[in-house]
C-alpha positions in Angstrom: 150.1 143.7 138.9 150.8 140.7 137.0 147.9 138.8 138.7 145.6 141.7 138.3 146.4 141.9 134.6 145.8 138.2 134.2 142.4 138.5 135.9 141.5 141.5 133.8 142.4 139.7 130.6 140.4 136.7 131.6 137.3 138.7 132.4 137.7 140.5 129.0 138.0 137.3 127.2 135.0 135.8 129.0 132.9 138.9 128.2 133.9 138.8 124.5 133.1 135.1 124.4 129.7 135.6 125.9 129.0 138.6 123.6 130.0 136.6 120.6 127.8 133.8 121.6 124.8 136.1 122.2 125.5 137.7 118.8 125.6 134.2 117.2 122.3 133.3 118.7 120.8 136.6 117.9 121.1 135.6 114.2 119.2 132.3 114.8 115.6 131.7 115.5 114.6 130.0 118.8 113.5 127.0 116.7 117.1 126.8 115.2 118.6 127.0 118.6 116.3 124.4 120.0 117.1 122.1 117.0 120.8 122.4 117.6 120.5 121.7 121.3 118.2 118.7 120.5 120.9 117.3 118.2 123.6 117.8 120.9 121.4 115.9 123.3 121.1 113.0 120.9 124.8 112.8 120.3 125.3 112.7 124.1 122.7 109.9 124.3 124.4 108.0 121.8 127.7 108.4 123.9 125.7 107.3 127.1 126.1 110.8 128.6 122.6 110.9 129.7 123.1 113.8 132.3 124.6 115.9 129.6 121.7 115.0 127.2 119.3 115.8 129.8 120.9 119.3 130.2 120.7 119.8 126.4 117.1 118.7 126.1 116.0 121.0 128.9 117.5 123.9 127.2 115.9 122.8 124.0 112.3 122.8 125.6 113.2 126.2 127.2 113.6 127.7 123.8 110.7 125.9 122.1 108.4 123.6 124.1 107.8 121.1 121.2 106.5 117.6 122.1 109.5 115.7 120.6 111.9 117.7 122.9 110.0 116.7 125.8 110.0 113.1 124.7 113.7 113.1 124.3 114.0 114.6 127.9 111.7 112.0 129.3 114.0 109.4 127.6 117.2 110.8 129.0 115.8 111.2 132.4 114.5 107.6 132.4 118.1 106.5 131.5 119.5 108.4 134.5 116.9 106.6 136.8 115.1 109.9 137.5 111.6 108.3 137.1 109.4 111.1 138.6 111.1 113.8 136.4 110.9 111.4 133.5 107.1 111.2 133.9 106.9 114.9 134.2 108.5 115.3 130.8 106.4 112.6 129.3 103.2 114.3 130.6 104.3 117.5 128.9 104.4 115.6 125.6 100.6 115.2 125.8 100.1 118.8 126.7 101.8 120.0 123.5 99.7 118.6 120.7 101.8 115.7 119.7 101.3 113.6 116.4 99.6 110.2 116.9 102.8 108.3 116.4 104.7 110.2 119.0 101.7 109.8 121.4 102.0 106.0 121.0 105.8 106.0 121.7 105.3 108.2 124.8 102.7 105.9 126.1 105.0 103.0 125.6 107.8 104.8 127.4 105.7 105.7 130.2 104.7 102.0 130.6 108.4 101.2 130.6 109.1 103.9 133.4 106.4 102.5 135.5 107.5 98.9 135.0 111.1 99.8 136.0 110.1 101.8 139.0 107.9 98.9 140.2 110.8 96.2 139.6 113.0 98.5 141.8 110.2 98.9 144.6 110.0 102.7 144.0 106.7 104.4 144.5 105.9 107.0 141.8 104.1 110.3 142.6 101.8 110.9 139.6 100.4 114.4 140.5 101.1 116.2 137.3 104.6 114.6 136.9 105.8 113.1 140.1 104.4 115.6 142.7 107.0 118.0 141.5 106.7 121.7 140.5 106.4 121.5 136.8 108.9 124.1 135.3 107.0 124.0 132.1 103.6 125.0 133.6 102.2 128.4 132.5 102.2 131.3 134.9 99.0 132.0 137.0 96.3 133.8 135.0 95.9 137.4 136.4 92.3 137.5 135.1 91.3 134.3 136.9 88.6 134.8 139.6 89.7 135.0 143.3 89.5 131.9 145.3 86.1 131.2 147.0 86.6 132.3 150.7 83.8 129.9 151.7 85.4 126.8 150.1 86.8 124.2 152.5 90.6 124.3 153.0 92.6 122.1 150.8 94.3 119.5 152.9 97.2 119.2 150.5 98.2 122.9 150.9 101.2 123.4 153.1 102.1 119.7 153.0 105.7 119.1 152.0 106.2 117.6 148.5 107.7 114.2 148.5 111.1 113.8 147.1 111.5 113.0 143.5 111.6 109.2 142.9 115.1 108.4 141.8 116.3 104.8 141.3 119.1 103.0 139.6 119.8 103.6 136.1 118.0 100.9 134.0 120.2 98.0 133.3 120.7 96.1 130.0 119.7 97.4 126.8 118.7 101.0 126.5 115.3 101.9 126.0 116.1 103.9 122.9 117.9 102.9 119.6 121.3 104.0 120.7 122.7 104.3 117.2 123.2 107.1 114.8 121.4 106.9 111.5 123.2 104.1 109.7 122.7 100.8 107.9 122.2 99.0 111.2 118.9 97.1 110.9 117.6 93.7 112.0 115.6 92.6 109.1 114.0 93.9 106.0 111.3 93.3 103.3 111.5 94.5 99.9 110.5 94.0 96.2 112.3 94.3 92.9 111.0 94.5 89.4 113.7 93.8 86.6 114.1 93.1 82.8 116.8 91.9 80.4 117.6 89.0 78.3 119.9 86.1 77.6 120.2 82.6 76.1 117.9 80.1 77.5 118.5 76.5 76.7 119.4 75.4 73.1 117.5 74.4 70.1 116.8 70.7 69.8 117.5 68.7 66.8 115.3 69.9 63.9 114.9 73.4 65.0 115.6 76.3 62.7 115.5 79.0 65.4 115.7 79.5 69.1 112.9 77.7 71.1 112.7 80.5 73.6 113.2 84.2 73.1 116.0 86.3 74.4 113.9 88.9 76.2 112.8 88.4 79.8 111.1 90.3 82.7 110.0 89.6 86.3 109.7 90.5 89.9 111.5 89.4 93.2 110.3 89.5 96.7 113.0 89.5 99.1 113.7 89.4 103.0 117.0 90.5 104.4 118.5 89.6 107.8 121.6 91.3 109.1 123.8 88.8 110.6 127.1 90.9 111.0 126.0 94.6 111.6 129.7 95.7 112.3 130.6 95.0 108.7 127.1 95.4 107.3 126.7 91.8 106.1 123.6 89.9 105.9 121.7 87.1 104.2 118.7 87.4 101.9 116.0 84.8 101.2 114.2 85.6 97.9 111.5 84.4 95.5 111.7 85.6 91.9 109.5 85.0 89.0 110.7 85.4 85.5 109.2 85.0 82.1 111.1 84.5 78.9 109.2 85.4 75.7 108.4 82.9 72.8 111.3 81.9 70.4 111.4 82.3 66.7 110.7 78.6 66.1 108.0 76.8 67.8 108.4 73.1 68.8 105.9 70.3 68.1 104.7 70.3 71.8 103.4 73.8 71.3 105.8 75.6 73.9 105.5 79.4 73.5 107.4 80.9 76.3 109.2 79.8 79.6 108.3 80.7 83.2 110.8 80.3 85.9 110.2 80.3 89.7 113.4 80.7 91.7 113.7 80.1 95.5 117.0 81.1 96.8 119.3 82.3 99.4 122.1 85.0 99.1 124.7 86.7 101.0 125.3 90.4 100.5 127.4 93.3 102.0 126.7 97.1 102.1 129.9 99.2 101.1 129.0 102.8 101.8 130.6 106.0 100.7 132.5 107.7 103.5 131.0 111.1 104.1 127.8 110.2 102.5 126.7 107.0 104.2 123.1 107.0 102.6 124.7 105.8 99.4 126.0 102.3 99.2 127.1 99.6 96.7 125.7 96.3 97.6 127.4 93.2 96.0 125.3 89.9 96.4 125.9 86.3 95.5 123.1 83.6 95.9 122.0 80.3 94.9 118.5 79.0 94.1 116.4 76.1 93.1 114.8 77.0 89.8 111.3 75.4 88.8 110.5 75.8 85.0 107.3 75.8 83.1 107.6 75.7 79.2 103.9 76.5 79.2 102.8 73.5 77.3 99.4 73.7 78.7 98.9 77.4 77.8 95.3 76.8 76.5 94.2 75.5 79.9 95.9 78.3 81.8 97.6 75.7 84.2 101.0 76.5 85.6 103.1 73.3 85.9 106.6 74.0 87.2 107.7 70.5 86.8 111.2 70.9 85.4 114.0 71.6 88.0 117.5 73.1 87.8 119.9 74.9 90.1 120.6 78.5 89.6 123.1 81.1 90.6 122.5 84.8 91.1 125.2 87.6 91.0 124.2 91.2 91.6 125.6 94.6 92.3 123.2 97.3 93.5 123.4 100.9 94.2 121.2 101.7 97.1 120.1 105.1 98.5 118.7 105.1 102.1 116.5 107.8 103.6 114.4 108.3 106.6 115.2 109.0 110.2 117.0 105.7 110.7 117.7 104.9 107.0 114.6 102.7 107.0 113.5 103.4 103.4 115.9 102.2 100.6 115.7 102.7 96.8 117.9 100.5 94.7 119.1 100.3 91.1 120.7 96.9 90.4 122.3 94.9 87.6 122.9 91.2 87.7 123.1 87.8 86.1 120.9 84.6 86.6 122.7 81.3 85.4 120.8 78.0 85.3 122.2 74.5 85.1 120.7 72.0 82.7 117.4 70.5 84.0 118.1 67.6 86.5 114.4 66.7 87.0 111.5 66.3 84.6 108.2 64.9 84.7 107.9 61.3 84.1 104.4 60.8 83.3 104.9 59.5 79.9 103.3 62.5 78.3 105.3 65.4 79.0 108.4 65.9 76.7 111.9 65.4 78.2 114.3 68.1 79.0 116.2 67.3 75.7 113.1 67.6 73.7 112.3 71.2 74.9 115.9 72.4 74.9 116.4 72.8 78.5 119.3 70.2 78.9 121.9 72.9 78.6 123.3 75.8 80.7 121.4 79.0 80.4 122.3 82.6 81.4 120.4 85.9 81.4 121.4 89.4 82.5 119.0 92.1 84.0 118.7 95.5 85.4 116.2 96.3 88.0 114.9 98.9 90.5 113.5 98.1 93.9 112.3 99.3 97.4 113.1 98.0 100.8 111.7 98.9 104.2 114.0 97.9 107.2 112.9 96.9 110.7 115.0 97.5 113.9 113.6 94.7 116.1 113.7 91.0 116.1 110.8 89.2 114.7 107.7 89.4 116.9 109.1 91.9 119.3 107.9 95.4 120.2 109.6 98.2 118.5 112.5 100.2 120.0 112.0 103.8 121.0 113.7 106.1 118.7 114.8 109.6 119.6 113.0 112.4 117.9 
């Protein structure tokens, strides 16, 4: 009796569990269920559980035959080495009205499948997806006309289907970007605009006011490269252009304002909030060569950055990343640019010396800025990774 009681209880528990699952699914739309199954499949892909991912993606397309679910199924089957079945799933993408971007990704993946099969000496069977029955094909049309009795017999009818082409799982790097959305990127391009003020140079002898104004504004073009992804640390090359307004006392040479062109290199690190990884604080420290133009030839419109100094940049930015793989980044930053006394001046005998125009002293300016950055997941010049949908 004890064993019978145990079996009865187990069957009852199973029935209750299945009923609860059905009730839970009953409160969800087919689209919601498919989306959850797709998310489960992606998590399994990230854990290299490709067979489990295939099962999840199959269930997703069974609920909603969206092209993105077929694409993910194609990817997982390829990673299993099931090349014929992968082609079946990729072919189904095209049959479900995919967006142009997804079509391009699918074509790229199909090419990868064919290349890998060729490298392994495997013959693919392209008839609608590997010569296998397509489980996603629509049922026969009951209103279709009967077959022509006078038509010649189809030589393929009755022929056994070839076994599905299965090879070794592809070696090396996975075809997809096997990472959860995170601040893992290879390189990035961005632009900042900023404004602020500070003290530039000093007043030469005989001046009753400042030779340069205290207000400044400018923009920065920057390129980031992630060198230590595990700790989200990278380097940044940047080009920034700043202009300081005219001072309260003009010098005999006619200088009205100061333009500064900085070419530099910095190191940075993303420190992200646990539980909300999209938001990060990014401290940065950099050094740059500063080329200065005190605008002595303003009337002619010529730019002559012929005074040189060494500069330092310190910055703290709050960044917010969004997009499928955190590829878009908005930032708000605050920082300081410091400049050494000018160490190189023109020696044409006509231009004033650094002492005469007040650039022979340390200078510092603070700023606040906003910016946008786009991140790339591939090395320079290579084809893009396939990302899961």
